[in-house]
C-alpha positions in Angstrom: 28.6 133.4 -8.8 29.0 135.1 -5.4 29.3 138.9 -4.9 31.1 140.1 -1.8 32.7 143.3 -0.5 35.6 144.2 1.7 36.5 147.5 3.4 39.5 149.2 1.7 39.2 152.2 4.0 36.5 154.2 5.7 35.3 155.7 2.4 34.9 152.8 0.0 34.5 149.1 -0.4 36.3 146.6 -2.6 34.0 144.2 -4.4 34.7 141.0 -6.1 32.9 138.2 -8.0 33.7 134.6 -7.0 33.1 131.5 -9.0 33.7 128.4 -6.9 35.4 125.5 -8.5 35.5 121.8 -7.5 39.3 121.1 -7.8 40.7 121.9 -4.4 44.2 121.1 -5.6 44.1 123.6 -8.5 45.4 127.2 -8.0 42.8 129.9 -7.3 42.7 132.2 -10.2 42.5 136.0 -9.6 41.8 137.8 -12.8 42.2 141.5 -13.4 40.5 143.3 -16.4 41.9 146.1 -18.5 41.4 149.9 -18.5 37.8 150.7 -19.3 36.9 147.1 -18.9 34.6 145.4 -16.5 34.4 142.2 -14.4 31.2 141.4 -16.4 33.4 141.1 -19.5 35.1 138.1 -17.9 32.1 136.2 -16.6 32.2 133.8 -19.6 35.9 133.1 -19.1 35.4 132.6 -15.4 32.6 130.1 -16.0 34.7 128.3 -18.5 37.5 128.0 -16.0 35.1 127.1 -13.2 33.9 124.2 -15.4 37.5 123.0 -15.5 37.5 122.9 -11.7 39.1 126.2 -11.0 37.9 128.7 -8.4 38.0 132.2 -10.0 37.9 135.7 -8.4 37.2 138.8 -10.4 38.0 141.9 -8.3 36.3 145.2 -9.1 39.0 147.8 -9.9 39.0 151.4 -8.7 37.2 153.7 -11.2 35.4 150.8 -12.7 32.2 148.9 -12.0 30.9 149.3 -8.4 33.9 151.5 -7.6 33.0 154.4 -9.8 33.2 155.1 -13.5 34.9 157.7 -15.7 32.9 159.7 -18.3 35.4 159.0 -21.1 38.1 156.4 -20.4 39.6 157.1 -23.8 40.1 160.8 -23.3 43.9 161.2 -23.6 44.2 163.5 -20.7 42.0 161.3 -18.5 44.1 158.2 -19.3 47.4 160.1 -18.7 46.2 161.3 -15.3 44.5 158.2 -14.0 46.0 155.0 -15.6 49.1 154.6 -13.4 47.3 155.6 -10.2 44.7 152.9 -10.9 47.3 150.3 -11.5 49.3 151.1 -8.4 46.3 151.3 -6.1 45.0 147.9 -7.2 48.5 146.4 -6.6 48.4 147.9 -3.1 45.0 146.4 -2.4 46.0 142.8 -3.1 46.9 142.0 0.5 43.5 143.3 1.6 41.7 141.2 -1.0 43.6 138.0 0.0 42.9 138.6 3.7 39.2 138.8 3.0 39.3 135.8 0.8 41.1 133.9 3.6 43.5 132.5 1.1 47.1 131.6 1.3 49.2 133.3 -1.4 50.8 130.0 -2.3 47.4 128.8 -3.5 46.9 131.8 -5.9 47.7 132.4 -9.5 47.2 135.9 -11.0 46.0 136.6 -14.5 45.6 140.0 -16.1 44.7 141.4 -19.5 46.0 144.8 -20.7 46.0 147.1 -17.6 45.2 143.9 -15.7 48.4 142.4 -17.0 50.4 145.3 -15.5 48.6 144.7 -12.2 49.0 140.9 -12.1 52.6 141.1 -13.1 53.6 143.4 -10.3 51.6 141.5 -7.8 53.4 138.3 -8.9 56.8 139.9 -8.7 56.2 141.4 -5.3 54.8 138.2 -3.8 57.1 135.2 -4.5 54.8 132.7 -2.9 52.2 133.1 -5.6 51.9 130.0 -7.8 52.1 131.7 -11.2 51.3 134.5 -13.6 49.5 135.0 -16.9 50.0 138.4 -18.5 48.0 139.1 -21.7 48.8 142.2 -23.7 50.2 143.9 -20.6 53.7 144.8 -19.4 56.1 143.5 -16.9 58.4 146.5 -17.3 56.6 149.6 -16.1 59.2 152.2 -17.0 59.6 150.7 -20.5 55.8 150.8 -21.0 55.6 154.3 -19.8 58.2 155.3 -22.3 56.0 153.8 -25.1 53.0 155.7 -23.9 54.9 159.0 -23.8 56.3 158.5 -27.3 52.8 157.7 -28.6 51.3 160.8 -26.9 54.3 163.1 -27.8 55.0 163.8 -24.1 58.3 164.5 -22.3 60.2 161.7 -20.7 59.4 160.5 -17.2 60.6 162.8 -14.5 63.0 161.6 -11.8 60.3 161.7 -9.1 57.7 159.9 -11.2 60.2 157.4 -12.3 61.1 156.5 -8.8 57.5 155.8 -7.9 57.1 153.4 -10.9 60.4 151.7 -10.1 59.1 150.6 -6.7 56.3 148.7 -8.4 58.2 147.7 -11.6 58.3 143.9 -11.9 61.8 143.9 -13.5 63.2 145.3 -10.3 62.2 142.2 -8.3 63.9 138.8 -8.3 62.0 136.3 -10.3 60.5 133.6 -8.1 61.0 130.7 -10.5 57.2 130.0 -10.6 55.5 129.3 -14.0 54.8 132.4 -16.1 52.8 132.7 -19.4 53.2 136.0 -21.4 51.0 136.5 -24.4 50.9 139.4 -26.8 49.5 140.3 -30.2 52.2 141.2 -32.7 49.9 143.9 -34.2 49.0 145.6 -30.9 48.5 149.3 -31.5 47.7 150.2 -27.9 50.8 148.7 -26.3 53.7 147.1 -28.1 55.5 144.0 -26.9 58.6 145.8 -25.5 57.5 145.5 -21.8 56.8 141.8 -22.2 60.1 141.2 -23.9 61.9 143.1 -21.1 60.3 140.9 -18.4 60.9 137.7 -20.4 64.6 138.7 -20.6 64.7 139.6 -17.0 63.4 136.2 -15.9 65.6 134.3 -18.4 64.1 131.0 -17.4 62.6 127.9 -19.2 59.7 128.3 -16.8 58.6 131.5 -18.6 56.7 131.1 -21.8 56.3 134.0 -24.2 53.8 133.5 -27.0 53.3 136.0 -29.8 50.1 135.9 -31.7 50.3 136.9 -35.3 48.0 139.6 -36.7 46.4 140.2 -33.4 45.8 143.7 -32.0 45.0 144.6 -28.4 42.7 141.7 -27.8 42.3 138.6 -25.6 41.3 136.2 -28.4 39.9 132.7 -28.3 43.2 131.4 -29.4 44.8 133.1 -26.4 42.2 131.6 -24.1 42.9 128.2 -25.5 46.6 128.7 -25.1 46.1 129.7 -21.5 43.9 126.7 -20.8 46.6 124.4 -22.2 49.3 126.1 -20.2 47.3 125.8 -17.0 46.7 122.0 -17.6 50.4 121.5 -18.4 51.7 123.2 -15.3 49.0 122.7 -12.6 47.0 119.5 -13.3 
């Protein structure tokens, strides 16, 4: 495992963990964790993928790990105030990360779980050269997901100004590139329902998009999901 940093601006650095694989023909996997998660939580997965030959990169996300922490990520007000800003900033930082890695986007596949699924899906949608996407318990329809959050919190509907910001990042507002996509979601997810995944699946309307629902699974990246992702990677990229 290698730890490196890149300058995001004059005030902070972006850090990432890199696991070098041996298969130079395989896509490079950039994996984004969820809200209140950590890159350390994905070390085991990264090592498992590395053993299969993949090179894996785990970026530190703003307000997490080396880039600062939050006293209580699960405070409702904190989440409401910080979640979308964290998502959008991480999407904006993708080009900076790729430049430091000296990688061509056509050699990259993005993976994300929960909040990371939002991030990976938007990066994939905005960068048609990227090889593929895995979105686990996230959303590829930002306005749809925000409506779910607001209903759950008893908040008013999204304002026109806020909606326009989300729409500029919303994956369903971009033409699907035709690259392989794997969407996975637990059918018992109490944190985020499947509606955003369904919306993106419908938007793509392609046999190259696989949408797997896992029965009796809450907001978790389970071993069955990992196995399903491994199988999908081999089927599409070996």
